[in-house]
C-alpha positions in Angstrom: 19.0 -14.4 -71.1 15.4 -13.6 -71.7 12.8 -16.3 -71.0 9.7 -14.2 -71.4 9.7 -11.2 -73.7 7.1 -8.6 -74.4 7.9 -6.8 -77.7 5.9 -3.6 -78.4 2.9 -5.1 -76.6 -0.1 -2.8 -76.7 -3.8 -2.7 -76.2 -6.2 -0.1 -77.4 -10.0 0.1 -76.7 -11.1 2.4 -79.4 -9.3 5.7 -78.9 -8.3 4.7 -75.3 -4.7 3.4 -75.0 -4.7 0.9 -72.1 -1.1 -0.3 -72.8 1.3 1.6 -75.1 4.0 -0.4 -76.8 5.4 -2.2 -73.7 8.9 -3.8 -74.0 10.0 -6.1 -71.2 12.4 -9.0 -70.8 12.1 -11.4 -67.9 14.8 -13.9 -67.1 14.1 -17.5 -66.2 13.4 -17.8 -62.5 13.0 -14.1 -62.0 10.3 -12.5 -59.8 8.9 -9.4 -61.5 6.2 -7.1 -60.1 4.1 -4.8 -62.3 3.4 -1.9 -60.0 1.2 1.2 -60.5 -2.1 2.9 -59.7 -5.5 1.7 -60.9 -5.9 2.1 -64.6 -2.1 2.2 -65.4 -2.3 -0.9 -67.6 -0.6 -3.5 -65.3 -3.6 -5.9 -65.2 -4.2 -5.6 -68.9 -0.6 -6.4 -69.5 -0.8 -9.5 -67.3 -4.0 -10.6 -69.0 -2.4 -10.3 -72.4 0.4 -12.6 -71.2 -2.2 -15.0 -69.9 -4.1 -14.9 -73.2 -7.3 -13.5 -71.8 -7.0 -10.2 -73.6 -6.0 -10.0 -77.3 -3.2 -7.5 -77.9 -3.7 -4.7 -80.4 -0.1 -4.9 -81.4 3.2 -6.5 -80.5 4.4 -10.0 -79.6 4.8 -12.3 -76.6 7.7 -14.7 -76.7 8.1 -17.6 -74.2 11.4 -19.4 -74.3 11.8 -18.2 -77.9 8.4 -19.3 -79.1 5.8 -16.8 -80.2 2.6 -17.4 -78.0 0.8 -14.1 -78.9 -2.0 -16.0 -80.6 -1.9 -19.2 -78.6 -5.1 -19.9 -76.7 -4.9 -19.5 -72.9 -5.4 -23.2 -72.1 -2.6 -24.1 -74.4 0.0 -21.7 -73.0 0.5 -23.8 -69.9 0.8 -20.9 -67.5 0.0 -21.0 -63.8 -2.5 -18.2 -62.8 -3.7 -17.1 -59.3 -6.4 -14.5 -59.1 -7.3 -12.2 -56.2 -10.5 -14.2 -55.6 -8.5 -17.5 -55.7 -11.4 -19.0 -57.8 -11.4 -22.3 -55.9 -14.1 -24.8 -56.5 -16.2 -24.8 -53.3 -17.6 -28.3 -53.8 -14.1 -29.8 -54.2 -11.7 -30.7 -51.5 -8.3 -29.1 -51.3 -6.7 -32.1 -53.0 -9.3 -32.1 -55.7 -8.8 -28.4 -56.4 -5.1 -28.9 -56.7 -5.6 -31.9 -59.0 -8.0 -30.2 -61.3 -5.4 -28.8 -63.7 -3.6 -32.0 -63.8 -6.7 -33.9 -64.6 -7.6 -31.5 -67.4 -4.1 -32.2 -68.9 -4.6 -36.0 -68.8 -2.0 -36.7 -66.1 -2.4 -40.4 -65.0 -4.1 -40.8 -61.6 -1.0 -42.2 -59.9 1.3 -39.4 -61.0 -1.5 -36.9 -60.2 -1.7 -38.1 -56.6 2.1 -37.8 -56.2 2.2 -34.3 -57.6 -0.8 -33.1 -55.5 0.8 -34.5 -52.3 4.2 -33.0 -53.1 2.7 -29.6 -54.0 0.5 -29.5 -50.8 3.6 -30.3 -48.7 5.4 -27.5 -50.5 2.8 -25.0 -49.3 2.4 -26.6 -45.9 -1.1 -27.9 -46.4 -0.5 -31.6 -46.6 -2.7 -32.2 -43.5 -5.6 -30.3 -45.0 -6.0 -32.2 -48.3 -9.5 -33.5 -47.4 -10.9 -30.1 -46.3 -13.1 -27.8 -48.3 -12.3 -24.2 -49.1 -15.0 -23.0 -46.7 -13.1 -24.7 -43.8 -9.9 -22.7 -44.5 -8.6 -19.3 -43.5 -7.9 -16.6 -46.1 -4.2 -17.4 -46.1 -4.8 -21.1 -46.4 -7.1 -20.6 -49.4 -4.4 -18.5 -51.0 -1.9 -21.3 -50.6 -4.4 -23.8 -52.2 -4.7 -21.4 -55.2 -0.9 -21.3 -55.4 -0.6 -25.1 -55.1 -3.1 -25.5 -57.9 -1.1 -23.2 -60.2 2.2 -24.8 -59.3 1.0 -28.4 -59.6 1.0 -28.2 -63.4 4.7 -27.2 -63.3 4.1 -24.0 -65.4 6.9 -22.2 -67.1 5.6 -18.9 -65.8 3.4 -18.1 -62.7 1.1 -15.1 -63.1 -0.3 -13.5 -59.9 -3.1 -10.9 -60.1 -3.3 -9.0 -56.8 -3.1 -12.4 -55.0 -3.1 -10.9 -51.5 -5.6 -8.1 -52.0 -8.3 -10.0 -50.0 -6.1 -10.5 -46.9 -5.8 -8.3 -43.8 -2.7 -6.3 -43.3 -0.9 -8.6 -40.8 -1.7 -11.8 -42.8 -0.7 -10.0 -46.0 2.8 -9.3 -44.6 3.2 -12.9 -43.5 2.1 -14.2 -46.9 4.5 -11.9 -48.7 7.4 -13.5 -46.9 6.0 -17.0 -47.4 5.4 -16.4 -51.1 8.9 -15.1 -51.7 10.4 -18.1 -49.9 8.2 -20.4 -52.0 9.2 -18.8 -55.3 12.8 -19.2 -54.3 12.3 -22.9 -53.5 10.4 -23.7 -56.7 12.4 -21.3 -59.0 9.5 -20.6 -61.2 9.5 -17.4 -63.3 6.9 -15.1 -61.7 5.0 -12.0 -62.8 2.8 -10.3 -60.2 0.5 -7.4 -60.5 0.1 -5.1 -57.4 -0.7 -1.5 -56.5 1.1 -1.9 -53.2 4.6 -0.4 -53.2 5.7 -2.3 -50.1 4.6 -5.6 -51.5 6.5 -5.0 -54.7 9.7 -4.0 -52.9 9.3 -7.0 -50.5 8.8 -9.6 -53.3 10.4 -8.5 -56.5 13.8 -9.1 -58.0 12.8 -6.2 -60.3 9.9 -3.7 -60.3 8.2 -2.5 -63.4 6.5 0.8 -62.5 3.7 1.7 -64.9 1.6 4.9 -65.3 -1.0 5.8 -67.9 -0.3 2.7 -70.0 3.4 3.1 -70.2 6.4 1.8 -68.3 8.0 4.7 -66.2 10.9 2.8 -64.8 12.3 -0.7 -64.4 14.9 -1.8 -61.8 15.7 -3.5 -58.6 13.6 -2.3 -55.7 16.5 -0.7 -53.8 17.9 1.0 -56.9 14.5 2.4 -57.9 13.8 3.7 -54.5 17.2 5.4 -54.1 17.5 6.6 -57.7 14.0 7.4 -59.0 14.0 8.8 -62.6 11.2 11.4 -62.1 8.5 12.8 -59.9 6.1 10.0 -60.5 8.6 7.3 -59.6 9.8 9.1 -56.5 6.3 9.8 -55.1 4.7 6.4 -56.0 7.5 4.2 -54.8 7.7 5.7 -51.3 7.3 9.2 -50.0 9.4 12.1 -51.3 9.9 15.9 -51.0 9.9 17.2 -54.6 10.7 20.8 -55.5 11.2 22.6 -58.8 14.9 23.6 -59.3 17.0 25.3 -62.0 20.7 25.3 -62.8 22.4 27.1 -65.7 25.6 25.2 -65.5 27.0 22.1 -63.8 28.0 22.4 -60.2 27.5 21.1 -56.7 24.4 23.2 -56.0 21.0 24.1 -57.6 18.6 26.9 -57.0 15.3 26.1 -55.3 13.0 29.0 -54.4 16.0 31.3 -54.0 18.1 28.8 -51.9 21.3 27.2 -53.1 20.9 23.5 -52.2 23.5 20.7 -52.5 23.4 17.7 -54.8 25.9 15.1 -56.0 24.2 15.1 -59.4 26.7 17.6 -60.7 26.0 17.5 -64.4 22.3 18.1 -64.9 21.3 21.6 -66.0 18.1 23.3 -67.0 14.6 22.9 -65.6 14.9 20.2 -62.9 13.2 18.6 -60.0 15.0 18.3 -56.6 14.0 15.1 -54.7 14.9 14.2 -51.1 13.4 11.2 -49.2 11.9 12.0 -45.7 14.1 9.6 -43.9 17.2 11.3 -45.4 16.5 14.6 -43.6 17.5 15.4 -40.0 17.1 18.2 -37.6 20.0 20.6 -37.5 21.4 23.5 -35.5 21.1 26.9 -37.1 24.7 27.0 -38.3 24.4 23.8 -40.3 20.8 24.0 -41.5 20.1 24.2 -45.2 16.6 25.5 -44.6 14.6 26.5 -41.5 10.9 26.0 -40.8 8.1 25.4 -38.3 6.8 22.0 -37.3 3.1 22.0 -38.4 2.3 18.4 -37.6 3.8 15.4 -35.8 2.4 11.9 -36.1 3.5 8.8 -34.1 3.5 5.7 -36.4 4.9 3.0 -34.0 8.4 2.4 -35.3 8.9 6.0 -36.5 7.8 9.6 -36.1 6.5 11.6 -39.1 7.0 15.3 -39.1 5.6 18.0 -41.4 7.6 21.2 -41.5 6.5 24.4 -43.3 9.6 26.0 -44.9 10.3 28.7 -47.6 10.8 25.8 -50.1 7.3 24.5 -49.3 6.0 21.9 -46.9 8.5 19.1 -46.2 8.1 15.7 -44.6 10.7 13.9 -42.6 10.7 10.7 -40.7 12.8 9.6 -37.7 13.1 6.1 -36.2 11.4 5.8 -32.8 14.2 5.7 -30.3 12.2 7.4 -27.6 10.6 10.8 -27.3 10.5 12.9 -30.5 13.1 15.6 -31.2 10.6 18.3 -31.9 7.1 19.3 -31.0 4.4 21.0 -33.1 5.0 24.7 -33.4 8.8 24.4 -32.8 11.2 26.3 -35.1 13.7 23.9 -36.5 16.6 23.6 -38.9 16.8 20.9 -41.5 19.8 19.4 -43.4 20.6 16.4 -45.6 23.7 15.1 -47.3 24.3 16.1 -51.0 24.3 12.4 -52.1 20.8 12.1 -50.7 19.4 14.7 -53.1 18.3 13.4 -56.5 18.0 15.6 -59.5 15.8 14.6 -62.5 14.5 16.5 -65.5 11.3 18.4 -64.8 8.2 16.8 -66.3 7.1 18.3 -69.6 3.8 19.5 -68.2 5.7 21.3 -65.5 7.9 23.3 -67.9 5.1 24.2 -70.3 4.2 27.9 -70.3 
């Protein structure tokens, strides 16, 4: 059952459409990530939910109540910004208590909730410190504690880990997911980082040019993208134009008959294969041959770029020792039919 609903939510700035008629239902306790490139409308959508941006059209429903025109401070939502927005002159405990004090929570209850929330984020021993005395990860946890202390119905996170270095960011992703599970608060997070979205989200909402491109569980979206944008933004993909006049087990790509398990799609199509689904093959079993034009070592895997008659293809192999091919080698490539995804070709691609 939907707990938070966006119905036809839109935002226009003059003739510019920042968000176009967005429809989304979020269940109670669900963690949803709004993912997409800069300018796709994800932050504007979050700010409309928060009440900081007035929608041009549509409605926002929270637990059945229409909050579209409710002032931000009356919505009761918890919000964490990329900058954390902590008060530098206040201690950790005072920062966390601020929202409770503004809501008139009695001092005794306030202290209990501050102590409990700081313990929840593993900062109980740092209650008397100031933000300047904390690391980036600790400041982020203070911001989360402040948002959670008011016991919000929905937690809104706007690129909350954008200021952290890569290693700390990965650690905080795991910690944030565990925290959200423990608290069970409905959470919407904005990010442009695909790995972050797949790590944290129950569902990913992929946005592009103000519209929702695809919504789904991370694994399902990665394995079954609905188009070129979804396949290339959520991970790497080899995408080629394909055609098929009638249903069958193969499609034509640059004069080659290539296998697919999407047997029913016909017309102008796009043929998508993820790099990790491709393997080197002997000539007799190769679907296509090519020459290795680049090889890059990335620690836990090798990345190969192979020039083929279909176009340049990328493939990745887990690092189990020395790579299977060198730059300049002639190689064969193959992949299983079920690992090739067919989607309708984008309208711009089929225009004359």
